[in-house]
Backbone as CSV, one residue per row, in Angstrom:
resi,resn,N_x,N_y,N_z,CA_x,CA_y,CA_z,C_x,C_y,C_z
1,UNK,0.682,-15.736,0.557,2.529,-15.819,1.087,1.844,-17.055,1.920
2,UNK,3.623,-17.308,2.587,4.309,-18.459,3.042,5.121,-18.465,3.576
3,UNK,5.239,-18.188,5.346,6.202,-18.019,5.912,6.685,-19.220,6.469
4,UNK,8.564,-19.775,6.578,8.727,-21.216,6.830,8.724,-21.227,8.444
5,UNK,8.779,-22.573,9.007,8.885,-22.910,10.368,10.220,-21.484,10.853
6,UNK,9.721,-20.757,12.562,10.910,-20.803,12.719,11.476,-19.282,12.091
7,UNK,11.170,-18.910,11.205,11.578,-17.315,10.748,10.490,-16.244,11.330
8,UNK,11.476,-15.207,12.250,11.366,-13.936,12.890,10.697,-13.146,11.768
9,UNK,9.877,-12.241,11.621,9.086,-10.584,11.068,9.521,-9.905,12.157
10,UNK,10.188,-8.513,12.218,10.359,-7.500,12.861,9.081,-6.763,12.429
11,UNK,9.382,-5.475,13.810,8.150,-4.227,13.559,8.177,-4.028,12.320
12,UNK,6.993,-3.320,11.812,6.470,-2.539,10.592,6.993,-3.291,9.167
13,UNK,7.498,-3.787,9.357,7.912,-4.439,7.488,6.015,-4.925,6.464
14,UNK,6.506,-4.289,5.692,4.827,-4.542,4.622,5.313,-5.316,3.541
15,UNK,3.867,-6.051,3.373,3.671,-6.798,2.666,2.430,-6.770,1.035
16,UNK,3.305,-6.506,-0.327,2.507,-6.217,-0.611,2.069,-7.304,-1.467
17,UNK,1.471,-8.878,-1.296,0.759,-9.603,-1.566,0.175,-9.186,-3.315
18,UNK,0.046,-8.922,-4.708,-0.252,-8.340,-5.674,0.212,-10.156,-6.293
19,UNK,1.551,-10.790,-6.063,2.527,-11.848,-6.677,2.377,-12.125,-4.839
20,UNK,2.632,-13.679,-5.246,2.681,-14.630,-3.768,4.428,-13.935,-3.275
21,UNK,4.511,-14.402,-2.046,5.513,-14.169,-1.382,6.058,-15.592,-0.344
22,UNK,7.235,-15.554,-0.944,7.423,-17.302,-0.085,8.969,-16.858,0.502
23,UNK,8.391,-17.447,1.849,10.267,-16.542,3.403,10.182,-18.429,3.468
24,UNK,11.471,-18.511,3.649,11.727,-20.390,4.044,12.257,-19.966,5.362
25,UNK,12.324,-21.182,5.999,12.477,-21.545,7.229,13.902,-21.079,7.882
26,UNK,13.695,-20.566,9.529,14.521,-20.551,9.968,15.758,-18.731,9.317
27,UNK,14.543,-17.663,8.542,15.003,-16.376,7.950,14.808,-15.304,9.494
28,UNK,15.664,-14.274,9.629,15.378,-12.964,10.033,15.586,-11.883,9.209
29,UNK,13.635,-11.478,9.657,13.406,-10.245,8.453,13.644,-8.964,9.529
30,UNK,14.656,-8.415,9.188,14.440,-6.978,10.245,13.685,-5.849,10.287
31,UNK,13.325,-5.148,10.637,12.258,-3.942,11.285,12.475,-2.846,8.918
32,UNK,10.818,-2.752,9.413,10.920,-2.171,7.910,11.471,-2.487,7.155
33,UNK,11.047,-3.714,6.404,11.205,-4.535,5.494,10.676,-4.479,4.763
34,UNK,10.803,-3.730,3.263,9.418,-3.656,2.345,9.016,-5.087,1.031
35,UNK,8.837,-5.779,0.628,8.383,-6.829,-0.339,7.425,-6.029,-1.106
36,UNK,8.002,-5.803,-2.463,6.726,-5.000,-3.282,6.578,-6.049,-4.537
37,UNK,5.485,-6.882,-4.315,5.388,-7.596,-5.792,4.796,-7.493,-7.001
38,UNK,4.183,-5.686,-6.861,3.586,-4.772,-8.095,4.292,-4.255,-8.221
39,UNK,3.993,-3.707,-9.599,4.438,-2.365,-10.890,3.408,-2.262,-12.113
40,UNK,3.649,-1.666,-13.104,3.335,-1.489,-14.218,4.095,-1.602,-15.196
41,UNK,3.421,-2.094,-15.999,3.823,-1.729,-17.640,4.392,-0.528,-17.990
42,UNK,5.381,-0.352,-18.970,5.843,1.156,-20.002,4.748,1.587,-20.265
43,UNK,3.252,2.326,-20.040,3.014,2.659,-21.607,3.197,4.088,-22.042
44,UNK,2.139,4.313,-22.454,2.541,5.859,-23.954,2.712,6.916,-22.777
45,UNK,2.960,8.344,-23.304,3.300,9.368,-22.377,2.101,10.205,-21.861
46,UNK,1.003,9.584,-22.033,-0.298,10.562,-21.432,-0.199,9.748,-19.267
47,UNK,0.014,8.587,-20.185,-0.021,7.964,-18.778,1.604,6.774,-18.561
48,UNK,2.414,6.952,-17.663,3.135,6.521,-17.898,3.525,5.035,-17.607
49,UNK,2.331,4.787,-16.207,1.853,3.771,-15.146,1.469,3.175,-15.696
50,UNK,1.399,1.738,-16.795,0.300,1.123,-17.938,-0.451,-0.083,-16.895
51,UNK,-0.240,-1.174,-17.821,-0.759,-2.525,-16.660,-0.033,-2.517,-15.638
52,UNK,-1.315,-2.915,-14.399,-0.185,-3.245,-13.265,-0.168,-4.601,-13.787
53,UNK,1.593,-5.392,-13.570,1.366,-6.729,-13.410,2.064,-7.153,-11.825
54,UNK,2.517,-8.158,-11.310,2.648,-8.593,-10.083,3.538,-9.614,-10.646
55,UNK,4.768,-10.288,-10.006,5.577,-11.313,-9.788,5.512,-11.299,-8.513
56,UNK,6.269,-13.343,-7.883,5.977,-13.595,-7.387,8.220,-13.265,-6.304
57,UNK,7.960,-13.308,-5.042,9.229,-12.722,-3.785,9.456,-14.342,-3.606
58,UNK,10.895,-14.974,-3.616,11.023,-15.665,-2.814,12.374,-15.824,-2.146
59,UNK,12.230,-15.941,-0.637,13.717,-16.530,0.048,13.646,-17.254,0.834
60,UNK,15.063,-17.407,0.192,15.391,-18.923,1.031,15.797,-19.538,2.114
61,UNK,15.587,-20.399,2.837,16.006,-21.207,4.094,17.399,-20.000,4.440
62,UNK,17.086,-20.191,6.438,18.289,-19.329,6.224,18.780,-17.944,6.409
63,UNK,17.953,-17.006,5.681,18.084,-15.997,5.139,18.300,-14.481,5.766
64,UNK,19.433,-13.893,6.715,18.920,-12.841,6.858,18.594,-11.419,6.583
65,UNK,17.692,-10.561,5.989,17.193,-9.565,5.755,17.221,-8.264,6.794
66,UNK,18.350,-7.154,6.189,18.432,-6.056,7.213,17.535,-4.892,7.517
67,UNK,17.355,-4.091,8.215,16.879,-3.251,8.317,16.746,-2.289,7.099
68,UNK,14.886,-1.763,7.273,15.003,-0.451,5.704,14.873,-1.165,4.606
69,UNK,15.071,-2.793,4.234,15.273,-3.496,2.497,14.378,-3.089,2.181
70,UNK,14.529,-3.000,0.726,13.154,-2.909,-0.063,13.804,-4.769,-1.217
71,UNK,12.966,-5.085,-1.762,12.974,-6.186,-2.662,11.555,-5.727,-3.589
72,UNK,12.026,-5.979,-4.509,11.385,-5.634,-5.519,10.884,-6.975,-6.531
73,UNK,9.696,-6.685,-7.158,9.049,-7.677,-8.070,10.061,-8.632,-8.567
74,UNK,9.345,-10.066,-8.646,10.165,-11.202,-9.115,11.842,-11.246,-9.122
75,UNK,12.123,-10.835,-7.561,13.315,-11.361,-7.195,12.820,-12.754,-6.395
76,UNK,14.304,-13.812,-6.380,14.657,-14.129,-5.673,15.690,-14.090,-5.081
77,UNK,15.444,-14.742,-3.566,17.121,-14.509,-3.025,17.587,-15.663,-2.419
78,UNK,18.485,-16.621,-2.305,18.813,-17.620,-2.196,18.865,-18.213,-0.266
79,UNK,19.238,-19.059,-0.138,19.555,-19.891,1.419,20.597,-19.170,1.631
80,UNK,21.002,-19.164,3.112,22.133,-18.608,3.875,22.267,-16.915,2.974
81,UNK,21.778,-16.177,2.739,22.340,-15.035,2.551,21.803,-14.066,3.262
82,UNK,22.444,-12.960,3.087,22.602,-11.562,3.639,22.660,-10.748,3.557
83,UNK,21.777,-9.602,3.250,21.552,-8.560,2.466,20.882,-7.293,4.085
84,UNK,22.420,-6.954,3.273,22.337,-5.464,4.394,21.824,-4.114,4.419
85,UNK,21.934,-3.700,5.832,20.750,-2.784,5.857,20.484,-1.802,4.603
86,UNK,19.345,-0.879,4.534,19.056,-0.227,3.746,19.578,-0.263,2.396
87,UNK,19.418,-1.874,1.343,19.545,-1.911,0.378,18.530,-1.844,-0.858
88,UNK,18.818,-2.403,-1.931,17.243,-2.621,-2.877,17.504,-3.585,-3.309
89,UNK,17.060,-4.321,-3.398,17.052,-5.692,-4.001,16.565,-5.954,-5.353
90,UNK,16.922,-5.805,-6.495,16.401,-5.399,-8.162,16.665,-6.617,-9.091
91,UNK,17.654,-7.819,-8.083,18.031,-8.698,-9.290,18.343,-9.488,-8.698
92,UNK,18.483,-11.564,-8.690,18.362,-12.413,-8.188,19.646,-12.283,-6.827
93,UNK,19.036,-13.235,-6.170,21.262,-13.767,-5.161,21.421,-14.395,-5.123
94,UNK,22.583,-15.175,-5.083,22.997,-16.087,-5.144,23.482,-16.938,-3.992
95,UNK,22.689,-18.066,-3.012,22.625,-18.381,-1.935,23.879,-18.220,-1.798
96,UNK,24.364,-18.522,-0.372,25.425,-17.755,0.951,26.146,-16.886,-0.131
97,UNK,25.804,-15.718,0.253,26.411,-14.739,-0.222,25.906,-13.342,0.659
98,UNK,26.064,-12.174,0.533,26.382,-10.754,0.981,25.616,-9.485,0.031
99,UNK,24.934,-8.962,0.612,24.531,-8.286,-0.520,24.460,-7.076,0.112
100,UNK,24.627,-5.622,-1.240,24.774,-4.402,-0.105,24.349,-3.688,-0.655
101,UNK,23.818,-2.117,-0.508,23.400,-1.189,-1.971,22.264,-0.557,-2.077
102,UNK,22.010,0.058,-3.426,21.403,0.483,-3.779,21.252,0.615,-5.440
103,UNK,21.517,0.047,-6.733,21.080,-1.719,-6.200,21.820,-2.454,-5.515
104,UNK,21.567,-3.654,-4.491,21.993,-4.085,-4.369,23.468,-5.330,-5.107
105,UNK,24.185,-5.566,-4.993,25.754,-5.730,-5.226,25.959,-7.449,-4.784
106,UNK,26.283,-8.068,-4.806,27.223,-9.414,-4.425,28.827,-8.300,-3.900
107,UNK,28.742,-8.490,-2.076,30.312,-8.085,-1.442,30.956,-9.207,-1.325
108,UNK,30.020,-10.193,-1.102,30.643,-11.817,-0.610,30.131,-12.635,-1.155
109,UNK,31.045,-13.659,-1.337,30.552,-15.323,-0.901,30.800,-15.711,0.698
110,UNK,29.893,-16.858,1.380,30.544,-17.145,2.260,30.551,-17.941,2.515
């Protein structure tokens, strides 16, 4: 896990480090943000959660992630992004944009 210079991480954040997590410089990570880097392959009907896999999460410089956001494996969040509180990020996020919802969707380009 790497956290860039001048980045603020608030209370009760959770970092699943099965895969690498990289957070850029001058970011703000709000209360109770969850970074999930692991999941499972889909298996047969006897046990659907198959072989464990992990994927990296990357957060670009200057990004602001709101309270209670969940970021799923393999997501790349660009620089200067805002993720609204309570969002679930399942896909990559473009630089200088606002995302919100479950799943998080592009709301506005900044």
